[in-house]
C-alpha positions in Angstrom: 32.3 -52.4 -19.3 31.5 -49.6 -16.9 28.9 -47.3 -18.6 29.1 -44.5 -15.7 30.0 -41.3 -17.1 33.5 -39.7 -16.0 33.6 -37.3 -13.2 33.6 -33.6 -13.9 37.2 -32.2 -14.2 38.6 -30.6 -11.1 38.8 -26.7 -11.3 42.3 -25.7 -12.5 44.3 -23.3 -10.4 43.2 -20.0 -10.3 39.5 -21.0 -11.3 36.8 -20.0 -8.7 33.8 -22.2 -8.3 30.7 -20.1 -8.8 28.7 -19.7 -5.5 24.9 -20.4 -5.7 22.9 -17.1 -6.1 21.3 -16.0 -3.0 18.2 -13.9 -3.1 18.3 -10.8 -0.9 16.0 -10.6 2.2 14.5 -7.3 1.0 14.3 -7.0 -2.6 12.3 -3.9 -3.1 11.9 -1.7 -6.1 13.8 1.7 -5.9 10.7 3.8 -5.9 9.4 1.8 -2.9 12.7 2.4 -1.0 12.4 6.0 -1.7 8.9 6.1 -0.5 9.9 4.5 2.7 12.8 6.9 3.1 10.5 9.8 2.6 8.0 8.6 5.1 10.7 7.9 7.8 12.4 11.3 7.1 9.1 13.2 7.3 8.3 11.3 10.7 11.8 12.1 12.1 11.5 15.8 11.2 8.2 15.9 12.9 9.4 14.0 15.9 12.9 15.5 16.5 13.0 18.7 15.0 9.5 20.2 15.1 8.8 22.0 18.4 5.5 20.9 20.3 4.1 24.3 19.9 4.1 23.9 15.9 2.3 20.7 15.8 -1.1 22.0 15.6 -0.1 24.2 12.7 1.8 21.2 11.0 -1.3 18.7 11.4 -3.7 21.6 10.2 -1.7 22.5 7.3 -0.8 19.1 6.0 -3.5 16.6 7.6 -6.9 16.0 6.0 -9.9 17.7 7.9 -13.4 17.1 6.6 -14.6 20.4 8.1 -12.5 22.1 5.6 -14.8 21.3 2.7 -18.0 22.8 4.2 -16.4 26.1 4.7 -16.5 28.7 1.8 -13.1 28.6 -0.1 -12.9 32.3 0.2 -12.8 32.0 4.0 -9.8 29.6 4.1 -6.4 29.0 2.7 -5.2 26.6 0.0 -4.8 23.7 2.3 -7.7 21.9 0.8 -5.7 21.7 -2.3 -3.0 19.5 -1.2 -4.0 18.0 2.0 -5.9 15.1 0.3 -2.5 13.8 -0.5 0.1 15.2 2.0 -1.9 13.5 4.9 -0.7 10.3 3.5 2.8 11.2 4.3 2.4 11.9 8.0 2.2 9.3 10.8 1.2 9.9 14.6 3.7 7.6 16.1 6.5 4.8 15.9 3.8 2.0 16.0 1.8 3.8 13.2 4.6 4.1 10.8 6.2 0.9 11.3 2.8 -0.9 10.7 2.3 0.9 7.6 5.8 0.5 6.4 5.7 -3.4 6.9 2.4 -3.6 4.8 3.9 -1.2 2.1 6.8 -3.6 1.8 4.4 -6.5 1.5 1.9 -5.2 -1.0 3.4 -2.2 -3.0 6.4 -4.2 -4.2 4.6 -6.3 -6.8 2.3 -3.4 -7.9 5.5 -1.1 -8.4 7.4 -3.7 -10.5 4.2 -4.3 -12.6 3.0 -0.7 -13.2 6.3 1.3 -13.0 7.4 4.2 -11.1 5.3 7.1 -12.9 2.0 5.0 -12.6 2.8 4.1 -9.1 3.1 7.9 -8.1 -0.1 8.7 -9.9 -1.7 5.7 -8.1 -0.5 7.0 -4.9 -2.0 10.5 -5.4 -5.4 9.3 -6.5 -5.8 6.5 -4.1 -4.8 8.8 -1.3 -7.5 11.4 -2.4 -10.3 8.7 -2.9 -9.6 7.4 0.6 -9.7 10.8 2.1 -13.1 11.9 0.4 -14.8 8.6 1.4 -13.8 9.5 4.8 -15.0 13.1 4.4 -18.3 11.8 2.9 -19.0 9.6 6.1 -17.7 12.3 8.5 -19.1 15.4 6.6 -18.2 18.7 8.3 -16.6 17.1 11.3 -13.4 18.5 12.8 -11.6 15.2 12.7 -7.8 14.7 11.6 -6.9 12.0 9.1 -3.3 11.1 8.7 -1.3 8.0 7.6 -0.6 6.0 4.5 -3.1 3.1 5.4 -5.6 4.4 2.8 -2.9 4.1 0.1 -1.7 0.7 1.6 -5.4 -0.4 1.4 -5.5 0.6 -2.3 -2.4 -1.3 -3.1 -3.8 -4.4 -1.3 -6.8 -4.0 -3.7 -4.8 -3.8 -6.6 -2.7 -6.7 -5.6 -5.8 -8.9 -5.5 -6.1 -8.5 -9.2 -2.8 -10.4 -10.0 -0.4 -11.1 -7.2 -2.0 -14.0 -5.3 -1.0 -17.5 -6.1 -3.2 -19.1 -8.7 -5.6 -21.7 -7.3 -4.5 -25.3 -7.4 -1.3 -24.4 -9.3 1.1 -23.5 -6.4 2.7 -20.3 -5.4 3.6 -17.7 -7.9 4.8 -15.2 -5.4 8.5 -14.8 -6.4 7.2 -13.5 -10.0 3.9 -12.2 -8.7 4.1 -9.1 -10.9 4.1 -11.2 -14.2 1.0 -13.0 -13.4 -2.1 -12.3 -15.8 -4.5 -9.6 -14.5 -7.7 -11.0 -13.5 -10.9 -9.4 -14.3 -13.1 -8.3 -11.0 -15.2 -11.2 -11.5 -12.3 -13.7 -11.9 -10.7 -12.3 -8.9 -13.7 -12.8 -6.7 -13.9 -16.4 -8.0 -10.6 -17.2 -6.7 -10.9 -18.7 -3.4 -7.7 -17.2 -2.2 -8.7 -13.7 -3.1 -12.1 -14.1 -1.9 -11.3 -15.0 1.5 -8.4 -12.3 1.7 -11.1 -9.8 0.8 -13.8 -11.3 3.1 -11.3 -11.3 6.2 -10.1 -7.9 5.3 -13.6 -6.3 5.2 -14.7 -8.1 8.3 -11.6 -6.7 10.2 -12.4 -3.1 9.1 -16.1 -3.5 10.0 -15.2 -4.8 13.4 -13.0 -1.6 13.8 -16.0 0.4 12.5 -18.0 -1.2 15.4 -15.5 -0.3 18.0 -13.6 -3.4 18.3 -10.0 -3.0 18.3 -7.8 -5.5 16.6 -4.4 -4.1 17.4 -3.4 -2.4 20.7 -5.7 -1.0 23.1 -8.0 0.8 21.0 -7.0 4.2 22.3 -6.4 5.7 18.8 -9.1 6.0 16.4 -8.6 4.0 13.1 -10.0 5.4 9.9 -11.7 2.3 8.7 -13.7 4.3 6.1 -10.5 5.5 4.6 -9.3 2.0 4.4 -12.2 0.9 2.5 -12.3 3.9 0.2 -8.7 3.1 -0.6 -9.2 -0.8 -1.2 -12.2 -0.1 -3.5 -10.2 2.3 -5.5 -7.4 -0.2 -6.1 -9.5 -3.3 -6.6 -12.1 -1.7 -9.0 -9.7 0.7 -11.0 -6.3 -1.1 -11.1 -7.0 -1.9 -14.9 -6.6 1.9 -15.5 -3.1 1.7 -14.3 -1.9 -1.7 -15.6 0.2 -1.9 -18.6 -1.2 -5.4 -19.7 -4.0 -5.8 -21.9 -7.7 -6.2 -20.5 -8.2 -9.8 -19.4 -10.5 -12.1 -21.2 -13.7 -13.3 -19.5 -14.0 -17.2 -19.3 
C-alpha cells in the first residue's frame, strides 16, 4: 500500500490563496517618522523660505553658542533656555541632514520601539542638552555655533549598545532587537560586538578631534565632543528610560 499522504485539496472557486507576508523596506515607528518629517520641514523652511539676510538671526536664536553662558543673564535674552535643544533640529546642508537622517533610521527605531514615544521625546531633550554642555565645557566662552542632531544620534547609538546588538554566538536578533534583554554596562562591554563597535566609534571621533576628516574634505568642523557627550549619556543612563527591570549581573 502507498503510505504517502494525499495532496492538499485544490482551492475552490472564489478562494484566494494567501500571499506570503512581506516586510516593508522601511518599518519605522510613527514617532521617528514624525521626527524625520520635522527635521526635513525645518531644513526646507531654512533653505527655501528664509532670506539670506535672516540666517545670522536664525542661527543665533536657535543654535547653541558656548559664549552665551559666560555672559551675565541680565545682559542677554532668553536664548540660553531653549538653544540646548533647538540646535539639534537645525542642519547646515543637504549632506548634513541626510547623514543624520540615515543614522537616525538605523539606531532610533529600536530605541523608540523599546521605550515608547514619551520617553523618546524626553531622551531627545536631555541627550541634546548633555551633548551641548560637554561641547560648551571643552569650548568654554568661545563664539562657536553648534547645530545638528548628531549628538542625539550618538546618544541613541549608546542606548542601542545596551540591548540592540546581536547576542554573541547566538545569531542575529535584529528583527526583534527591541525585545532583547537589557545588558548592564559591564555586560555590554563584555560583548565582543558591542566592545568593537564602541572602540571603533571612539577612535573615529578621536581622529576627527585631531583634525583627520573621515567623510568629505574636512572643510566643515565636526563637533566630536558633542558626539562623545551624547554617546556617554545614552550608554550610561539608558537604564533610566528603559521600561524593563534592571539586569542581573552574572
